A tleap script that builds the chain and sets N, CA, C and O, in Angstrom:
source leaprc.protein.ff14SB
mol = sequence {
  NMET ASP LEU ARG ASN ALA LYS TRP ARG LYS
  SER SER TYR THR GLY SER ASN GLY GLY ASN
  CYS VAL GLU LEU ALA GLU ALA ALA ASP ALA
  SER VAL VAL ALA VAL ARG ASP SER LYS ASP
  PRO ASP GLY PRO VAL LEU LEU LEU THR ARG
  ALA ALA LEU ARG THR ALA VAL HIE SER ALA
  PRO PRO PRO THR ASP HIE PRO GLY PRO THR
  CGLU
}
set mol.1.N position { 0.854 -1.171 0.000 }
set mol.1.CA position { 0.000 0.000 0.000 }
set mol.1.C position { 0.901 1.235 0.000 }
set mol.1.O position { 1.858 1.307 0.771 }
set mol.2.N position { 0.606 2.171 -0.833 }
set mol.2.CA position { 1.404 3.391 -0.964 }
set mol.2.C position { 0.960 4.413 0.088 }
set mol.2.O position { -0.171 4.899 0.059 }
set mol.3.N position { 1.865 4.729 1.012 }
set mol.3.CA position { 1.559 5.686 2.084 }
set mol.3.C position { 2.430 6.939 1.994 }
set mol.3.O position { 2.524 7.700 2.958 }
set mol.4.N position { 3.067 7.156 0.842 }
set mol.4.CA position { 3.955 8.316 0.694 }
set mol.4.C position { 3.241 9.644 0.926 }
set mol.4.O position { 3.852 10.578 1.444 }
set mol.5.N position { 1.988 9.752 0.564 }
set mol.5.CA position { 1.238 11.007 0.725 }
set mol.5.C position { 0.284 10.982 1.915 }
set mol.5.O position { -0.589 11.841 2.039 }
set mol.6.N position { 0.457 9.999 2.781 }
set mol.6.CA position { -0.433 9.887 3.942 }
set mol.6.C position { -0.217 11.070 4.879 }
set mol.6.O position { 0.900 11.567 5.024 }
set mol.7.N position { -1.280 11.504 5.499 }
set mol.7.CA position { -1.224 12.587 6.488 }
set mol.7.C position { -1.192 11.942 7.875 }
set mol.7.O position { -2.222 11.523 8.403 }
set mol.8.N position { 0.006 11.872 8.452 }
set mol.8.CA position { 0.195 11.229 9.745 }
set mol.8.C position { -0.147 12.194 10.882 }
set mol.8.O position { 0.121 13.392 10.793 }
set mol.9.N position { -0.739 11.660 11.945 }
set mol.9.CA position { -1.016 12.477 13.129 }
set mol.9.C position { -0.588 11.686 14.359 }
set mol.9.O position { -0.735 10.465 14.416 }
set mol.10.N position { -0.060 12.400 15.330 }
set mol.10.CA position { 0.439 11.749 16.543 }
set mol.10.C position { -0.702 11.447 17.495 }
set mol.10.O position { -1.743 12.103 17.488 }
set mol.11.N position { -0.474 10.448 18.301 }
set mol.11.CA position { -1.413 10.085 19.344 }
set mol.11.C position { -1.648 11.261 20.279 }
set mol.11.O position { -0.741 12.061 20.506 }
set mol.12.N position { -2.833 11.373 20.814 }
set mol.12.CA position { -3.128 12.449 21.769 }
set mol.12.C position { -2.379 12.239 23.075 }
set mol.12.O position { -2.337 13.151 23.901 }
set mol.13.N position { -1.787 11.073 23.289 }
set mol.13.CA position { -0.989 10.809 24.485 }
set mol.13.C position { 0.465 11.232 24.311 }
set mol.13.O position { 1.267 11.069 25.230 }
set mol.14.N position { 0.815 11.770 23.154 }
set mol.14.CA position { 2.186 12.186 22.908 }
set mol.14.C position { 2.546 13.365 23.799 }
set mol.14.O position { 1.847 14.379 23.816 }
set mol.15.N position { 3.620 13.228 24.525 }
set mol.15.CA position { 4.086 14.313 25.385 }
set mol.15.C position { 5.141 15.140 24.679 }
set mol.15.O position { 5.508 14.853 23.540 }
set mol.16.N position { 5.618 16.145 25.344 }
set mol.16.CA position { 6.629 17.024 24.757 }
set mol.16.C position { 8.024 16.412 24.795 }
set mol.16.O position { 8.950 16.960 24.197 }
set mol.17.N position { 8.195 15.286 25.486 }
set mol.17.CA position { 9.516 14.680 25.606 }
set mol.17.C position { 9.833 13.698 24.486 }
set mol.17.O position { 10.919 13.119 24.488 }
set mol.18.N position { 8.928 13.486 23.525 }
set mol.18.CA position { 9.190 12.567 22.422 }
set mol.18.C position { 9.252 11.118 22.857 }
set mol.18.O position { 10.021 10.337 22.295 }
set mol.19.N position { 8.465 10.748 23.837 }
set mol.19.CA position { 8.483 9.400 24.401 }
set mol.19.C position { 7.988 8.327 23.442 }
set mol.19.O position { 8.120 8.452 22.225 }
set mol.20.N position { 7.425 7.286 24.001 }
set mol.20.CA position { 6.938 6.148 23.222 }
set mol.20.C position { 5.607 6.516 22.581 }
set mol.20.O position { 4.557 6.409 23.214 }
set mol.21.N position { 5.651 6.947 21.333 }
set mol.21.CA position { 4.458 7.465 20.673 }
set mol.21.C position { 4.200 6.748 19.357 }
set mol.21.O position { 5.114 6.218 18.725 }
set mol.22.N position { 2.964 6.744 18.972 }
set mol.22.CA position { 2.589 6.212 17.671 }
set mol.22.C position { 1.940 7.316 16.854 }
set mol.22.O position { 1.425 8.297 17.391 }
set mol.23.N position { 1.978 7.131 15.542 }
set mol.23.CA position { 1.293 8.022 14.620 }
set mol.23.C position { 0.301 7.194 13.826 }
set mol.23.O position { 0.537 6.018 13.549 }
set mol.24.N position { -0.805 7.812 13.465 }
set mol.24.CA position { -1.854 7.151 12.699 }
set mol.24.C position { -2.097 7.905 11.406 }
set mol.24.O position { -1.952 9.126 11.347 }
set mol.25.N position { -2.469 7.163 10.366 }
set mol.25.CA position { -2.854 7.775 9.094 }
set mol.25.C position { -3.957 6.929 8.475 }
set mol.25.O position { -3.942 5.700 8.550 }
set mol.26.N position { -4.901 7.613 7.868 }
set mol.26.CA position { -5.955 6.897 7.146 }
set mol.26.C position { -5.377 6.464 5.807 }
set mol.26.O position { -4.843 7.286 5.063 }
set mol.27.N position { -5.482 5.197 5.505 }
set mol.27.CA position { -4.981 4.667 4.242 }
set mol.27.C position { -5.982 4.972 3.128 }
set mol.27.O position { -7.106 5.400 3.389 }
set mol.28.N position { -5.560 4.748 1.891 }
set mol.28.CA position { -6.432 5.020 0.745 }
set mol.28.C position { -7.749 4.258 0.873 }
set mol.28.O position { -8.813 4.771 0.526 }
set mol.29.N position { -7.662 3.039 1.371 }
set mol.29.CA position { -8.853 2.250 1.668 }
set mol.29.C position { -9.314 2.710 3.051 }
set mol.29.O position { -8.702 2.338 4.053 }
set mol.30.N position { -10.358 3.495 3.127 }
set mol.30.CA position { -10.782 4.138 4.371 }
set mol.30.C position { -11.099 3.157 5.496 }
set mol.30.O position { -11.258 3.578 6.641 }
set mol.31.N position { -11.195 1.870 5.204 }
set mol.31.CA position { -11.472 0.904 6.264 }
set mol.31.C position { -10.189 0.480 6.978 }
set mol.31.O position { -10.241 -0.286 7.940 }
set mol.32.N position { -9.033 0.977 6.511 }
set mol.32.CA position { -7.741 0.583 7.076 }
set mol.32.C position { -7.040 1.802 7.668 }
set mol.32.O position { -7.060 2.889 7.090 }
set mol.33.N position { -6.421 1.603 8.831 }
set mol.33.CA position { -5.639 2.652 9.483 }
set mol.33.C position { -4.189 2.176 9.528 }
set mol.33.O position { -3.912 1.031 9.885 }
set mol.34.N position { -3.268 3.068 9.161 }
set mol.34.CA position { -1.844 2.765 9.227 }
set mol.34.C position { -1.301 3.278 10.561 }
set mol.34.O position { -1.657 4.370 11.005 }
set mol.35.N position { -0.441 2.486 11.195 }
set mol.35.CA position { 0.135 2.830 12.489 }
set mol.35.C position { 1.652 2.689 12.383 }
set mol.35.O position { 2.150 1.690 11.863 }
set mol.36.N position { 2.398 3.706 12.882 }
set mol.36.CA position { 3.858 3.613 12.866 }
set mol.36.C position { 4.431 4.236 14.134 }
set mol.36.O position { 3.749 4.973 14.846 }
set mol.37.N position { 5.683 3.929 14.398 }
set mol.37.CA position { 6.420 4.486 15.529 }
set mol.37.C position { 6.858 5.897 15.143 }
set mol.37.O position { 7.526 6.070 14.124 }
set mol.38.N position { 6.501 6.899 15.924 }
set mol.38.CA position { 6.828 8.285 15.574 }
set mol.38.C position { 8.332 8.536 15.574 }
set mol.38.O position { 8.798 9.466 14.915 }
set mol.39.N position { 9.104 7.721 16.304 }
set mol.39.CA position { 10.553 7.889 16.321 }
set mol.39.C position { 11.225 7.225 15.122 }
set mol.39.O position { 12.411 7.445 14.879 }
set mol.40.N position { 10.475 6.414 14.367 }
set mol.40.CA position { 11.024 5.693 13.219 }
set mol.40.C position { 10.067 5.815 12.030 }
set mol.40.O position { 9.499 4.815 11.591 }
set mol.41.N position { 9.885 7.036 11.504 }
set mol.41.CA position { 8.890 7.247 10.449 }
set mol.41.C position { 9.163 6.483 9.150 }
set mol.41.O position { 8.249 6.288 8.349 }
set mol.42.N position { 10.403 6.050 8.934 }
set mol.42.CA position { 10.716 5.267 7.739 }
set mol.42.C position { 10.707 3.771 8.016 }
set mol.42.O position { 11.016 2.966 7.137 }
set mol.43.N position { 10.353 3.405 9.236 }
set mol.43.CA position { 10.330 2.000 9.636 }
set mol.43.C position { 9.051 1.303 9.220 }
set mol.43.O position { 8.296 1.819 8.396 }
set mol.44.N position { 8.810 0.144 9.780 }
set mol.44.CA position { 7.625 -0.640 9.412 }
set mol.44.C position { 6.325 0.049 9.795 }
set mol.44.O position { 6.267 0.838 10.738 }
set mol.45.N position { 5.287 -0.272 9.038 }
set mol.45.CA position { 3.946 0.268 9.267 }
set mol.45.C position { 2.995 -0.901 9.477 }
set mol.45.O position { 3.024 -1.880 8.731 }
set mol.46.N position { 2.166 -0.793 10.481 }
set mol.46.CA position { 1.154 -1.803 10.767 }
set mol.46.C position { -0.164 -1.323 10.185 }
set mol.46.O position { -0.591 -0.201 10.459 }
set mol.47.N position { -0.814 -2.163 9.383 }
set mol.47.CA position { -2.126 -1.815 8.824 }
set mol.47.C position { -3.193 -2.588 9.583 }
set mol.47.O position { -3.149 -3.815 9.673 }
set mol.48.N position { -4.144 -1.855 10.122 }
set mol.48.CA position { -5.214 -2.459 10.915 }
set mol.48.C position { -6.570 -1.980 10.421 }
set mol.48.O position { -6.713 -0.848 9.959 }
set mol.49.N position { -7.549 -2.845 10.524 }
set mol.49.CA position { -8.913 -2.375 10.279 }
set mol.49.C position { -9.273 -1.462 11.441 }
set mol.49.O position { -8.654 -1.531 12.503 }
set mol.50.N position { -10.258 -0.619 11.245 }
set mol.50.CA position { -10.694 0.264 12.338 }
set mol.50.C position { -11.156 -0.559 13.546 }
set mol.50.O position { -10.900 -0.185 14.691 }
set mol.51.N position { -11.825 -1.657 13.291 }
set mol.51.CA position { -12.301 -2.516 14.378 }
set mol.51.C position { -11.126 -3.116 15.153 }
set mol.51.O position { -11.167 -3.178 16.382 }
set mol.52.N position { -10.083 -3.559 14.451 }
set mol.52.CA position { -8.916 -4.141 15.118 }
set mol.52.C position { -8.173 -3.082 15.934 }
set mol.52.O position { -7.712 -3.367 17.039 }
set mol.53.N position { -8.054 -1.881 15.407 }
set mol.53.CA position { -7.402 -0.796 16.142 }
set mol.53.C position { -8.192 -0.461 17.405 }
set mol.53.O position { -7.614 -0.279 18.477 }
set mol.54.N position { -9.499 -0.381 17.275 }
set mol.54.CA position { -10.361 -0.077 18.422 }
set mol.54.C position { -10.188 -1.157 19.504 }
set mol.54.O position { -10.087 -0.843 20.690 }
set mol.55.N position { -10.157 -2.422 19.086 }
set mol.55.CA position { -9.977 -3.525 20.029 }
set mol.55.C position { -8.622 -3.432 20.716 }
set mol.55.O position { -8.531 -3.628 21.928 }
set mol.56.N position { -7.573 -3.138 19.961 }
set mol.56.CA position { -6.227 -3.024 20.534 }
set mol.56.C position { -6.159 -1.896 21.551 }
set mol.56.O position { -5.593 -2.065 22.631 }
set mol.57.N position { -6.731 -0.749 21.215 }
set mol.57.CA position { -6.700 0.398 22.133 }
set mol.57.C position { -7.470 0.090 23.411 }
set mol.57.O position { -7.008 0.410 24.505 }
set mol.58.N position { -8.627 -0.522 23.282 }
set mol.58.CA position { -9.432 -0.822 24.464 }
set mol.58.C position { -8.848 -1.962 25.290 }
set mol.58.O position { -9.166 -2.087 26.473 }
set mol.59.N position { -7.995 -2.803 24.685 }
set mol.59.CA position { -7.388 -3.928 25.396 }
set mol.59.C position { -6.085 -3.556 26.092 }
set mol.59.O position { -5.626 -4.277 26.978 }
set mol.60.N position { -5.491 -2.441 25.698 }
set mol.60.CA position { -4.207 -2.037 26.272 }
set mol.60.C position { -4.396 -1.548 27.708 }
set mol.60.O position { -5.407 -0.924 28.030 }
set mol.61.N position { -3.427 -1.831 28.555 }
set mol.61.CA position { -3.529 -1.317 29.929 }
set mol.61.C position { -3.348 0.195 29.927 }
set mol.61.O position { -2.713 0.738 29.024 }
set mol.62.N position { -3.894 0.877 30.920 }
set mol.62.CA position { -3.725 2.330 30.980 }
set mol.62.C position { -2.255 2.684 31.182 }
set mol.62.O position { -1.527 1.941 31.840 }
set mol.63.N position { -1.810 3.808 30.625 }
set mol.63.CA position { -0.421 4.197 30.820 }
set mol.63.C position { -0.174 4.533 32.294 }
set mol.63.O position { -1.044 5.069 32.980 }
set mol.64.N position { 1.011 4.209 32.751 }
set mol.64.CA position { 1.338 4.480 34.153 }
set mol.64.C position { 2.152 5.739 34.322 }
set mol.64.O position { 2.318 6.230 35.438 }
set mol.65.N position { 2.672 6.278 33.199 }
set mol.65.CA position { 3.550 7.435 33.294 }
set mol.65.C position { 2.997 8.673 32.607 }
set mol.65.O position { 3.743 9.608 32.317 }
set mol.66.N position { 1.691 8.686 32.346 }
set mol.66.CA position { 1.101 9.830 31.653 }
set mol.66.C position { -0.279 10.087 32.226 }
set mol.66.O position { -1.040 9.140 32.423 }
set mol.67.N position { -0.626 11.331 32.499 }
set mol.67.CA position { -1.907 11.640 33.135 }
set mol.67.C position { -3.118 11.498 32.226 }
set mol.67.O position { -4.237 11.370 32.723 }
set mol.68.N position { -2.934 11.515 30.918 }
set mol.68.CA position { -4.069 11.395 30.008 }
set mol.68.C position { -3.838 12.167 28.731 }
set mol.68.O position { -2.768 12.744 28.540 }
set mol.69.N position { -4.840 12.187 27.842 }
set mol.69.CA position { -4.698 12.892 26.566 }
set mol.69.C position { -4.347 14.368 26.771 }
set mol.69.O position { -4.727 14.983 27.767 }
set mol.70.N position { -3.611 14.918 25.800 }
set mol.70.CA position { -3.195 16.315 25.897 }
set mol.70.C position { -4.117 17.251 25.160 }
set mol.70.O position { -3.808 18.435 25.020 }
set mol.71.N position { -5.226 16.763 24.692 }
set mol.71.CA position { -6.168 17.595 23.928 }
set mol.71.C position { -6.921 18.520 24.835 }
set mol.71.O position { -7.757 19.295 24.370 }
savepdb mol mol.pdb
quit
């Protein structure tokens, strides 16, 4: 899948220290979301359906070192 023109956005949990963050982009097929490590933008990309991403986010334990979204 060609993601060269994808518009990446950082997680709302991203802090100012550049910690362990992910970026998301909507793929050309709107049912798929691309996920990458913000510290390695040229590295591997994980493609997930919206349902799989939602399940992963809801299954993850709460962060222990961050108070919550920065929005």
